[in-house]
N, CA, C and O of each residue as an XYZ file, in Angstrom:
360
protein
N     116.661    111.196    178.203
C     117.149    110.363    179.285
C     118.448    110.926    179.843
O     118.467    111.381    180.986
N     119.554    110.912    179.064
C     120.833    111.364    179.574
C     121.399    112.528    178.780
O     122.468    113.034    179.121
N     120.722    112.964    177.743
C     121.150    114.114    176.962
C     122.319    113.850    176.037
O     123.030    114.785    175.669
N     122.540    112.602    175.648
C     123.653    112.263    174.770
C     123.176    111.455    173.582
O     121.982    111.409    173.285
N     124.123    110.814    172.900
C     123.820    109.964    171.744
C     124.212    108.533    172.057
O     125.239    108.286    172.689
N     123.404    107.605    171.619
C     123.733    106.198    171.781
C     124.508    105.686    170.585
O     124.287    106.140    169.462
N     125.416    104.745    170.810
C     126.169    104.093    169.747
C     125.743    102.630    169.741
O     125.801    101.944    170.762
N     125.313    102.168    168.565
C     124.743    100.831    168.436
C     125.575     99.945    167.522
O     126.244    100.416    166.602
N     125.512     98.657    167.800
C     126.077     97.629    166.921
C     125.072     96.492    166.916
O     124.682     95.988    167.969
N     124.659     96.097    165.731
C     123.677     95.017    165.582
C     122.430     95.267    166.425
O     121.879     94.333    167.008
N     121.984     96.512    166.493
C     120.773     96.857    167.221
C     120.931     96.913    168.729
O     119.939     97.030    169.448
N     122.160     96.832    169.222
C     122.428     96.831    170.662
C     123.232     98.082    171.015
O     124.292     98.323    170.438
N     122.732     98.875    171.957
C     123.468    100.061    172.397
C     124.583     99.632    173.339
O     124.325     99.079    174.408
N     125.834     99.892    172.934
C     126.978     99.483    173.737
C     127.841    100.654    174.188
O     128.800    100.472    174.938
N     127.499    101.859    173.728
C     128.267    103.042    174.115
C     127.383    104.265    173.990
O     126.341    104.242    173.334
N     127.824    105.334    174.633
C     127.118    106.602    174.494
C     128.134    107.736    174.472
O     129.256    107.606    174.961
N     127.710    108.840    173.894
C     128.538    110.044    173.836
C     127.780    111.155    174.541
O     126.607    111.402    174.260
N     128.463    111.818    175.460
C     127.886    112.953    176.177
C     128.980    113.982    176.399
O     130.057    113.657    176.899
N     128.704    115.215    176.029
C     129.696    116.287    176.173
C     131.033    115.897    175.558
O     132.084    116.119    176.159
N     130.998    115.322    174.372
C     132.192    114.928    173.609
C     133.028    113.843    174.280
O     134.198    113.674    173.939
N     132.454    113.109    175.223
C     133.154    112.017    175.870
C     132.412    110.712    175.590
O     131.182    110.666    175.605
N     133.181    109.656    175.335
C     132.609    108.346    175.045
C     132.589    107.501    176.316
O     133.559    107.462    177.073
N     131.458    106.825    176.530
C     131.297    105.914    177.653
C     130.872    104.561    177.103
O     130.059    104.480    176.182
N     131.430    103.498    177.678
C     131.152    102.138    177.224
C     130.307    101.373    178.231
O     130.433    101.571    179.440
N     129.448    100.500    177.726
C     128.602     99.665    178.577
C     129.474     98.798    179.474
O     130.480     98.238    179.039
N     129.072     98.701    180.716
C     129.816     97.946    181.716
C     128.812     97.101    182.501
O     127.657     97.494    182.664
N     129.252     95.952    182.979
C     128.410     95.135    183.847
C     129.278     94.545    184.945
O     130.461     94.872    185.039
N     128.716     93.691    185.767
C     129.481     93.157    186.901
C     130.675     92.324    186.440
O     131.653     92.193    187.176
N     130.609     91.766    185.245
C     131.724     90.988    184.710
C     132.898     91.891    184.320
O     134.057     91.549    184.555
N     132.587     93.042    183.725
C     133.647     93.923    183.222
C     134.005     95.072    184.158
O     135.030     95.724    183.963
N     133.184     95.331    185.166
C     133.429     96.465    186.070
C     134.826     96.466    186.690
O     135.463     97.519    186.729
N     135.326     95.324    187.176
C     136.669     95.357    187.762
C     137.737     95.836    186.767
O     138.658     96.564    187.138
N     137.605     95.430    185.533
C     138.566     95.847    184.508
C     138.491     97.353    184.259
O     139.516     98.015    184.101
N     137.275     97.884    184.225
C     137.102     99.327    184.034
C     137.696    100.090    185.218
O     138.385    101.093    185.030
N     137.431     99.618    186.431
C     137.981    100.276    187.626
C     139.503    100.266    187.618
O     140.137    101.289    187.877
N     140.090     99.106    187.319
C     141.544     98.969    187.285
C     142.182     99.899    186.258
O     143.308    100.360    186.444
N     141.457    100.174    185.172
C     141.977    101.047    184.115
C     141.775    102.529    184.449
O     142.164    103.396    183.666
N     141.172    102.825    185.602
C     140.978    104.215    186.005
C     139.767    104.888    185.380
O     139.655    106.114    185.397
N     138.864    104.092    184.831
C     137.657    104.630    184.203
C     136.667    105.074    185.280
O     136.722    104.622    186.423
N     135.767    105.967    184.887
C     134.757    106.499    185.805
C     133.366    106.275    185.221
O     133.186    106.328    184.005
N     132.376    106.024    186.089
C     131.008    105.821    185.590
C     130.397    107.122    185.063
O     130.740    108.220    185.500
N     129.489    106.955    184.118
C     128.737    108.089    183.592
C     127.636    108.432    184.590
O     126.866    107.561    184.995
N     127.565    109.689    184.979
C     126.562    110.164    185.927
C     125.894    111.393    185.317
O     126.568    112.293    184.816
N     124.577    111.422    185.364
C     123.839    112.607    184.931
C     122.857    112.982    186.023
O     122.612    112.210    186.950
N     122.303    114.166    185.904
C     121.370    114.644    186.915
C     119.936    114.514    186.438
O     119.608    114.866    185.305
N     119.090    114.004    187.317
C     117.654    113.894    187.028
C     116.915    114.388    188.262
O     117.113    113.874    189.364
N     116.076    115.374    188.073
C     115.327    115.967    189.182
C     116.256    116.399    190.320
O     115.933    116.247    191.498
N     117.417    116.941    189.936
C     118.365    117.449    190.918
C     119.170    116.394    191.645
O     119.895    116.706    192.590
N     119.051    115.132    191.211
C     119.784    114.056    191.876
C     120.685    113.339    190.867
O     120.309    113.174    189.707
N     121.881    112.912    191.309
C     122.766    112.185    190.393
C     122.252    110.777    190.115
O     121.788    110.074    191.014
N     122.346    110.387    188.851
C     121.947    109.048    188.421
C     123.159    108.416    187.737
O     123.663    108.940    186.744
N     123.617    107.300    188.270
C     124.763    106.601    187.693
C     124.261    105.524    186.748
O     123.412    104.708    187.108
N     124.793    105.533    185.543
C     124.416    104.519    184.556
C     125.512    103.470    184.458
O     126.615    103.663    184.968
N     125.209    102.378    183.812
C     126.172    101.291    183.673
C     127.047    101.488    182.432
O     127.298    100.554    181.672
N     127.497    102.712    182.254
C     128.428    103.073    181.187
C     129.607    103.770    181.853
O     129.432    104.607    182.739
N     130.812    103.411    181.414
C     132.030    103.949    182.022
C     132.902    104.588    180.955
O     132.851    104.214    179.783
N     133.700    105.551    181.376
C     134.600    106.250    180.460
C     135.622    105.284    179.866
O     135.878    104.203    180.396
N     136.190    105.714    178.755
C     137.248    104.938    178.110
C     138.553    105.046    178.886
O     138.819    106.071    179.513
N     139.365    103.998    178.847
C     140.726    104.165    179.371
C     141.457    105.172    178.480
O     141.217    105.209    177.273
N     142.327    105.974    179.045
C     143.036    107.003    178.275
C     143.742    106.439    177.050
O     143.726    107.057    175.985
N     144.358    105.278    177.191
C     145.108    104.681    176.081
C     144.220    104.396    174.870
O     144.704    104.393    173.738
N     142.933    104.159    175.094
C     142.014    103.834    173.996
C     141.811    105.009    173.050
O     141.396    104.819    171.907
N     142.099    106.225    173.517
C     141.940    107.401    172.660
C     143.039    107.503    171.613
O     142.868    108.181    170.600
N     144.170    106.832    171.848
C     145.317    106.926    170.945
C     145.673    105.626    170.243
O     146.562    105.608    169.391
N     144.998    104.547    170.584
C     145.365    103.231    170.067
C     144.111    102.514    169.566
O     143.291    102.046    170.357
N     143.977    102.436    168.263
C     142.786    101.865    167.628
C     142.530    100.417    168.055
O     141.387    100.049    168.328
N     143.568     99.604    168.114
C     143.397     98.205    168.502
C     142.972     98.081    169.966
O     142.141     97.239    170.306
N     143.540     98.917    170.823
C     143.172     98.932    172.233
C     141.710     99.355    172.381
O     140.972     98.785    173.184
N     141.299    100.352    171.606
C     139.905    100.802    171.620
C     138.973     99.672    171.204
O     137.910     99.491    171.797
N     139.365     98.916    170.190
C     138.516     97.810    169.721
C     138.307     96.769    170.819
O     137.203     96.250    170.980
N     139.357     96.464    171.570
C     139.235     95.503    172.675
C     138.183     95.978    173.664
O     137.329     95.201    174.091
N     138.245     97.254    174.026
C     137.291     97.801    174.997
C     135.884     97.906    174.407
O     134.903     97.663    175.109
N     135.778     98.259    173.142
C     134.457     98.319    172.500
C     133.827     96.929    172.456
O     132.622     96.787    172.663
N     134.636     95.908    172.188
C     134.119     94.531    172.175
C     133.655     94.104    173.565
O     132.626     93.441    173.700
N     134.416     94.483    174.608
C     133.988     94.193    175.986
C     132.630     94.831    176.267
O     131.748     94.207    176.856
N     132.477     96.081    175.838
C     131.225     96.806    176.059
C     130.074     96.173    175.291
O     128.965     96.058    175.814
N     130.332     95.763    174.060
C     129.296     95.130    173.252
C     128.830     93.832    173.905
O     127.630     93.563    173.963
N     129.761     93.032    174.393
C     129.388     91.784    175.058
C     128.597     92.059    176.339
O     127.644     91.339    176.641
N     128.982     93.089    177.092
C     128.224     93.455    178.300
C     126.804     93.874    177.916
O     125.844     93.511    178.596
N     126.672     94.629    176.840
C     125.347     95.072    176.381
C     124.513     93.883    175.924
O     123.309     93.835    176.177
N     125.136     92.937    175.262
C     124.407     91.726    174.841
C     123.949     90.915    176.048
O     122.826     90.411    176.067
N     124.807     90.787    177.050
C     124.402     90.064    178.264
C     123.215     90.752    178.938
O     122.312     90.089    179.449
N     123.225     92.077    178.935
C     122.144     92.836    179.583
C     120.807     92.628    178.872
O     119.751     92.715    179.499
N     120.846     92.358    177.587
C     119.617     92.140    176.818
C     119.031     90.753    177.034
O     117.848     90.537    176.769
N     119.843     89.803    177.514
C     119.377     88.431    177.731
C     118.628     88.337    179.053
O     118.959     89.048    180.002
N     117.631     87.475    179.126
C     116.936     87.291    180.410
C     117.921     86.882    181.494
O     118.669     85.918    181.328
N     117.922     87.599    182.582
C     118.829     87.292    183.686
C     120.255     87.722    183.445
O     121.112     87.507    184.303
N     120.545     88.339    182.273
C     121.882     88.799    181.966
C     122.910     87.701    181.792
O     124.106     87.933    181.968
N     122.451     86.499    181.444
C     123.357     85.350    181.311
C     123.960     85.293    179.901
O     123.298     85.633    178.921
N     125.229     84.858    179.811
C     125.885     84.738    178.492
C     125.221     83.701    177.605
O     125.655     83.486    176.474
């Protein structure tokens, strides 16, 4: 699919790794926060065309701060759980 590895918690994929970079699951609820933090969406090529997935890069601070990373990982996990529910409802 995207040539990377999925990261799961409780059977739910909430992050992926591609080219040594971590991307977290994002949805319409969390997208503004990811944008404000300067994160970028994960894009890969399929049949010569770019495909944007609902996974976004980590904020830079998350690479150096374990507690900050946990906050963002929890946001991603909740977004992934919402995506698994019918209609994406909490």
